[in-house]
C-alpha positions as CSV (number, residue, x, y, z in Angstrom):
1,X,-26.0,-18.2,2.2
2,X,-23.4,-16.5,4.2
3,X,-22.4,-13.1,3.1
4,X,-19.0,-11.9,4.2
5,X,-19.0,-8.4,6.2
6,X,-18.2,-5.5,4.0
7,X,-15.2,-3.5,4.5
8,X,-15.7,0.1,6.2
9,X,-15.0,3.0,3.9
10,X,-12.5,4.3,6.5
11,X,-10.6,3.0,9.5
12,X,-7.6,4.0,11.7
13,X,-4.4,3.5,9.9
14,X,-3.1,1.9,13.2
15,X,-4.2,1.8,16.8
16,X,-4.8,5.4,17.9
17,X,-3.6,6.5,14.5
18,X,-5.3,8.9,12.0
19,X,-8.4,7.9,10.2
20,X,-7.8,7.0,6.7
21,X,-9.6,5.5,3.7
22,X,-9.8,1.7,3.2
23,X,-8.2,2.0,-0.2
24,X,-4.9,4.0,-0.7
25,X,-3.7,5.8,-3.7
26,X,-0.2,4.6,-4.9
27,X,2.3,7.1,-6.4
28,X,4.7,4.8,-7.9
29,X,3.8,6.1,-11.4
30,X,3.2,9.6,-10.1
31,X,5.5,11.3,-12.6
32,X,6.2,14.3,-14.8
33,X,7.0,17.9,-14.2
34,X,3.4,19.4,-14.8
35,X,2.4,20.3,-11.2
36,X,-1.1,21.4,-12.1
37,X,-1.8,18.0,-13.8
38,X,-0.3,16.2,-10.7
39,X,-2.5,18.4,-8.4
40,X,-5.6,17.3,-10.6
41,X,-4.7,13.7,-10.0
42,X,-4.2,14.1,-6.2
43,X,-7.7,16.2,-6.1
44,X,-9.3,13.3,-8.1
45,X,-8.2,10.7,-5.4
46,X,-9.5,13.1,-2.7
47,X,-12.7,13.5,-4.4
48,X,-13.0,9.7,-4.6
49,X,-12.7,9.5,-0.8
50,X,-9.1,8.5,-0.9
51,X,-7.1,10.1,2.1
52,X,-4.1,7.6,2.3
53,X,-1.4,8.4,-0.1
54,X,1.5,5.8,-0.5
55,X,4.8,6.9,-1.9
56,X,8.5,6.1,-1.6
57,X,11.9,7.7,-2.2
58,X,12.7,5.1,-4.9
59,X,9.7,6.0,-7.0
60,X,11.2,7.7,-10.0
61,X,13.9,5.6,-11.8
62,X,11.2,3.2,-13.0
63,X,9.8,6.1,-14.8
64,X,13.1,7.3,-16.2
65,X,13.2,10.1,-13.6
66,X,15.6,10.8,-10.9
67,X,15.7,9.0,-7.4
68,X,13.0,10.9,-5.3
69,X,11.2,12.2,-8.2
70,X,7.7,11.2,-6.9
71,X,8.2,12.7,-3.6
72,X,9.5,15.9,-5.2
73,X,6.5,16.1,-7.4
74,X,4.1,15.7,-4.4
75,X,6.2,18.4,-2.8
76,X,5.5,20.6,-5.7
77,X,1.7,20.0,-5.5
78,X,1.8,20.7,-1.7
79,X,3.8,24.0,-2.1
80,X,1.3,25.0,-4.8
81,X,-1.6,24.2,-2.7
82,X,-0.9,23.7,1.0
83,X,-4.4,23.1,2.0
84,X,-4.3,19.8,0.5
85,X,-1.9,18.5,3.1
86,X,-4.7,18.8,5.7
87,X,-6.8,16.3,3.7
88,X,-4.1,13.7,3.1
89,X,-2.3,11.1,5.2
90,X,1.0,10.4,3.7
91,X,3.1,7.2,4.0
92,X,6.3,6.9,2.4
93,X,9.2,4.3,2.5
94,X,13.0,4.1,2.2
95,X,15.9,1.9,2.5
96,X,16.6,1.1,-1.2
97,X,19.8,2.8,-2.3
98,X,20.5,2.8,-6.1
99,X,23.2,0.3,-6.9
100,X,23.6,-1.1,-3.4
101,X,20.6,-2.2,-3.3
102,X,19.5,-2.3,0.3
103,X,20.8,-0.3,3.2
104,X,19.0,0.1,6.6
105,X,22.1,1.1,8.4
106,X,21.2,3.8,11.0
107,X,23.0,6.7,9.2
108,X,21.4,5.8,6.0
109,X,18.0,5.6,7.3
110,X,18.2,8.8,9.3
111,X,19.3,10.6,6.1
112,X,16.7,9.1,4.0
113,X,14.0,10.1,6.3
114,X,15.2,13.7,6.3
115,X,15.6,13.7,2.5
116,X,12.0,12.4,2.0
117,X,10.6,15.2,4.3
118,X,12.6,17.7,2.5
119,X,11.6,16.7,-0.9
120,X,7.9,16.6,0.0
121,X,8.2,20.0,2.1
122,X,6.6,18.4,5.2
123,X,7.9,18.1,8.7
124,X,6.2,14.8,9.5
125,X,4.7,11.7,7.8
126,X,2.1,9.5,9.3
127,X,3.8,6.3,8.5
128,X,7.4,5.6,7.4
129,X,8.2,1.9,6.3
130,X,11.3,0.2,5.5
131,X,11.0,-0.7,1.7
132,X,12.9,-3.9,1.7
133,X,14.7,-5.9,4.3
134,X,18.5,-5.2,4.6
135,X,19.9,-8.6,5.8
136,X,23.2,-7.0,6.6
137,X,22.1,-4.5,9.3
138,X,21.3,-5.7,12.7
139,X,17.6,-5.0,13.7
140,X,18.8,-3.3,16.9
141,X,20.5,-0.6,14.7
142,X,17.3,-0.2,12.6
143,X,15.3,0.2,15.6
144,X,17.5,2.8,17.1
145,X,17.3,4.9,13.9
146,X,13.5,4.6,13.7
147,X,13.0,5.3,17.3
148,X,15.0,8.4,17.1
149,X,13.0,9.7,14.1
150,X,9.8,9.0,16.0
151,X,11.0,10.8,19.1
152,X,12.0,13.8,17.0
153,X,8.5,13.9,15.5
154,X,9.4,13.0,11.9
155,X,7.5,9.9,11.6
156,X,4.2,9.0,13.3
157,X,4.6,5.2,13.2
158,X,6.8,2.5,11.9
159,X,6.0,-0.1,9.3
160,X,7.8,-2.5,6.9
161,X,7.4,-3.5,3.3
162,X,8.2,-6.9,1.6
163,X,9.3,-8.4,5.0
164,X,8.7,-12.0,6.0
165,X,7.0,-12.5,9.4
166,X,10.3,-13.7,11.1
167,X,12.0,-10.4,9.9
168,X,9.1,-8.5,11.5
169,X,9.7,-10.3,14.7
170,X,13.4,-9.7,14.6
171,X,12.8,-6.0,14.3
172,X,10.0,-5.9,16.9
173,X,12.2,-7.5,19.4
174,X,14.4,-4.5,19.5
175,X,11.9,-1.6,18.7
176,X,10.1,0.1,21.6
177,X,7.4,1.0,19.1
178,X,5.0,-1.3,17.6
179,X,5.5,-2.3,14.0
180,X,2.1,-1.0,12.8
181,X,2.1,-2.1,9.2
182,X,3.4,-4.6,6.6
183,X,3.1,-3.9,2.8
184,X,3.1,-7.0,0.6
185,X,2.1,-8.0,-2.9
186,X,-1.4,-9.4,-2.7
187,X,-4.0,-9.8,-5.3
188,X,-6.2,-12.5,-6.7
189,X,-3.0,-13.5,-8.6
190,X,-0.6,-13.0,-5.9
191,X,-1.6,-15.2,-2.9
192,X,1.5,-15.5,-0.9
193,X,0.3,-13.6,2.2
194,X,-2.6,-16.1,2.6
195,X,0.0,-19.0,3.2
196,X,3.4,-17.2,4.2
197,X,2.2,-16.0,7.6
198,X,1.9,-12.4,6.6
199,X,-1.9,-12.0,7.1
200,X,-1.8,-14.3,10.1
201,X,0.9,-12.1,11.7
202,X,-1.2,-9.1,10.9
203,X,-4.1,-10.5,12.7
204,X,-2.1,-11.5,15.7
205,X,-0.3,-8.1,16.0
206,X,-3.1,-5.8,14.8
207,X,-0.9,-4.7,11.9
208,X,-2.3,-2.8,9.0
209,X,-1.9,-4.7,5.7
210,X,-1.1,-2.5,2.6
211,X,-1.6,-4.6,-0.6
212,X,0.6,-3.4,-3.5
213,X,-0.1,-4.5,-7.1
214,X,-3.8,-5.5,-6.2
215,X,-4.7,-5.8,-9.8
216,X,-1.8,-8.2,-10.6
217,X,0.5,-5.6,-12.1
218,X,-2.0,-5.1,-14.9
219,X,-2.6,-8.7,-15.8
220,X,-6.2,-8.8,-14.5
221,X,-7.0,-6.0,-17.1
222,X,-5.4,-8.1,-19.8
223,X,-5.5,-11.8,-19.1
224,X,-3.1,-13.8,-21.4
225,X,-3.0,-17.1,-19.8
226,X,-5.7,-19.7,-18.6
227,X,-5.1,-19.1,-15.0
228,X,-5.7,-15.4,-15.3
229,X,-8.6,-15.8,-17.5
230,X,-10.2,-18.2,-14.9
231,X,-9.6,-15.6,-12.3
232,X,-11.1,-12.8,-14.3
233,X,-14.1,-14.9,-15.1
234,X,-14.8,-15.4,-11.4
235,X,-14.2,-11.7,-10.7
236,X,-16.4,-10.6,-13.7
237,X,-19.4,-12.6,-12.3
238,X,-19.3,-10.5,-9.1
239,X,-18.6,-7.3,-10.9
240,X,-21.6,-7.9,-13.1
241,X,-23.9,-8.6,-10.2
242,X,-22.7,-5.4,-8.3
243,X,-22.7,-3.3,-11.4
244,X,-19.0,-2.4,-11.2
245,X,-15.8,-2.9,-13.0
246,X,-13.4,-5.8,-12.6
247,X,-10.9,-3.6,-10.7
248,X,-13.6,-2.8,-8.1
249,X,-14.3,-6.6,-7.8
250,X,-10.6,-7.3,-7.2
251,X,-10.2,-4.6,-4.6
252,X,-13.4,-5.8,-2.7
253,X,-12.0,-9.5,-2.9
254,X,-8.9,-8.3,-1.1
255,X,-10.7,-6.2,1.6
256,X,-12.9,-9.2,2.3
257,X,-10.1,-10.8,4.3
258,X,-10.5,-10.4,8.1
259,X,-7.2,-8.5,8.3
260,X,-8.9,-6.0,6.2
261,X,-5.9,-5.2,3.9
262,X,-5.8,-1.8,2.1
263,X,-5.5,-2.1,-1.6
264,X,-3.1,0.5,-3.1
265,X,-4.7,1.7,-6.2
266,X,-2.0,2.7,-8.6
267,X,-4.0,4.2,-11.6
268,X,-3.1,7.6,-12.8
269,X,-6.2,8.1,-14.9
270,X,-8.9,10.4,-13.4
271,X,-11.8,8.3,-14.6
272,X,-10.5,5.1,-13.0
273,X,-9.5,6.9,-10.0
274,X,-13.1,8.2,-9.7
275,X,-14.3,4.5,-9.8
276,X,-12.3,3.6,-6.7
277,X,-15.4,3.8,-4.3
278,X,-17.1,1.0,-6.4
279,X,-15.0,-1.4,-4.6
280,X,-17.4,-1.0,-1.6
281,X,-20.4,-2.3,-3.6
282,X,-19.7,-5.9,-4.0
283,X,-20.7,-8.4,-1.3
284,X,-19.0,-11.8,-1.4
285,X,-20.4,-15.0,-0.1
286,X,-17.8,-17.5,1.2
287,X,-18.5,-19.7,-1.9
288,X,-17.8,-16.8,-4.3
289,X,-14.7,-15.7,-2.4
290,X,-13.3,-19.2,-2.4
291,X,-14.1,-19.7,-6.1
292,X,-11.7,-16.8,-7.0
293,X,-9.0,-18.4,-4.7
294,X,-9.4,-21.9,-6.4
295,X,-9.4,-20.3,-9.8
296,X,-6.1,-18.6,-8.9
297,X,-4.6,-21.8,-7.3
298,X,-5.6,-23.9,-10.3
299,X,-6.6,-26.8,-8.1
300,X,-9.2,-27.6,-5.5
301,X,-8.7,-26.8,-1.9
302,X,-7.6,-29.7,0.3
């Protein structure tokens, strides 16, 4: 019986880029004003072997906090304990403007990058990603702004989030730097990247895939419909075999794809953060992996 290769615990974020964990910690719900408690959460992630931290300037309003609140809180943590920055690889995003909604004009992107760095109290981030495509800005203008930020040493590399492959190609045609990452929703319940070209393009261009909402926005933890229950049943069979929880099985299912997506774990609970490394324990056969896919599709493969 063929067993799929297991994902490495670490890998380069991009070609010749920094080494990072194969699972990231997401900061969408990184909220509050208790810097000590926030530092404890960051430390829990580091203790679990996580070195890639994914945030965005828009993280805040969804938690009833101001724009930039998650980056500001991270900045407070780094100011309180500067040594942490040497153990972290930070990726952030921008291009969403409250009420606009999307703005990738050159002037806006330049200001957004500077504002993110200022909030976090850093001079450089390893990866900066356009959060959502702005169809009203020519990709040449976007490329010029990102190239300038890279030349100034503010960003180590350029990525995109929620882009279609055709939008990536349009940007890449004008960008002298490679587009090194694509961040898309991908989980056993969100299968779009398997068929919309995102993962195929990542393989062709050697792009890193960052999978947001890898647990289906919490639906895998609390299945309420037949489809989700079927998926969790398939995941639980593997979880029980490996002696891990359902979340670990879901992360490992995502990482089994040959593009080696990096799931972004969003939990803010220290106990669940500590369990993140369990995702490297399950070993999937082709039959088992496809069984999860079929359960999610709700119909046999052709």
